N, C-alpha and C positions, 0 to 999 in steps of 0.2 A: 609903123602898122602897114602891113602890105594890103592891098585891095585887089579882090578878084572880080572880074567884070562879068556881067550877064547881059548879053545882047549889046545894045547901044549905051546902056547905063552901068555905072559901077555898082557893085553890090553895096558899098557904103552909101552912095546915093539913094538906092531903094530902101535901105534901112532909115535913112534920113526921112524919106517919104512917109514910110510906115509910121514912124514915130510922130510926124506932123498930122497925119490923117486920123490917128487916134484921138488927138487933141483932148485929152483928159488925163486922170491920174496914171492911166495905163502907159501913155506915151512918156509921161514924166518918169515912171518906174523903169520902163525899158531904157530910157535915155540914161538915167543914173547908173543902171547895171551895166550898160555898154561902156561908160565912162570908166567904171571900175575895172572891167575886163582889160580895157586898153592901158590903164594905169599898171595893172599887174603884169601885162605882157605887151610892151610896145610893139613887138613883132608878130602880133596876132594878125590873122588874115580874116577879114570879113567876107562872107559869102552869102548868097541868096539861094537857097536850095528849096526844093519840093514845092514849087509853085508859090513861094512867098514866105519862107521861114528864115528869119535872120539866123545866121550860123558864124560861130567863130571857131577857127581852127589854128592849130600850130602842130605840125607833123601828125595831123589827123584832126577830127572834130574834138573840140573841147566841150562846147555846149551850144544849145539852140535857145532861141528867145521867141516864145510864142505868147500871143495875147488873145485872151478870151474875154467874155463880158464881164466875168467876176474875178479874173485873176490874170497875172502875167506868170508864165511858167518858164523857168530856165531848167533845161534838161541837160544833165552831163552825160555824155556818151559812155563814159566808162566810170560813172559815179560809184558803183557798187565796189569798185577797187581802191577808192580814195578813202582816206581817214578823214572823219568829219567831227572832230572833237567839240566844236561849237553846235553841233546837231542842226545845221542849216537845212539838210535834206529832210523834206516833210511830205514828199509825194513819190510815187513809184518805188516804194520801199520793198515791195515783194519780188521784183525782177532780179535776175542774175547779172545784168549788165549796167542798165541805166539807173540813175537817181535823179530826182528833180527837187527843184525849190518853187513851191507855189507862194506868191506874194499877192496878198489881198489889199484892197484899198486901205491906205492908213498904215500899213505895215512897213517897217524899216528892217533891212538886212544889215547885219554887222559888217561894215565895209572891210575891216581887217580880215575877218574870218573869211569872207567871200573871196578876197584876193588871194588868201592862203589855198582855197579850193581851186582857183584858176591856175596858181603856180604849181599845185600838185598834179593837176591835170596834164599841164605842159610837160612836167617831168616824166609822168607816166608814159606819155605818148613818145617823147624823146627816148626813152629807154626801150622802146619797142614792146613795152609791157602789154599783155593782153587783158581785155576786159574779163571781169568775173570776180565773184567774191572770194576773199582770201579764206583759205580752208586750213583748219587745224590739222597738225601732223599727228 
């Protein structure tokens, strides 16, 4: 895994701090999803964007990890272009580009299906594929 730095501290260090400061199920969830992202793509780059959003990239943004009071949201930058046979995407479904997975307290995400989404996002970025829904001919 590559690390992008932000100021005096690495993005990975800032993500570590965010997880620790959450100190509850949201931190545990973000940590678990981060681990799955790293397992799926050992070359992923961790970044800290938009004044405090953990971001994972590989030839472009794969996904972001945001924490809210009632959920952890993983937003895939080009999610609308990814096949999701396990139906993990459950938020931002109306947009033409992004798709998200909202995880509520006590919910578990299928690890293998999530890793498959990460790998599909990596492949899409590597192919130079543009975001957007697939259109029927």
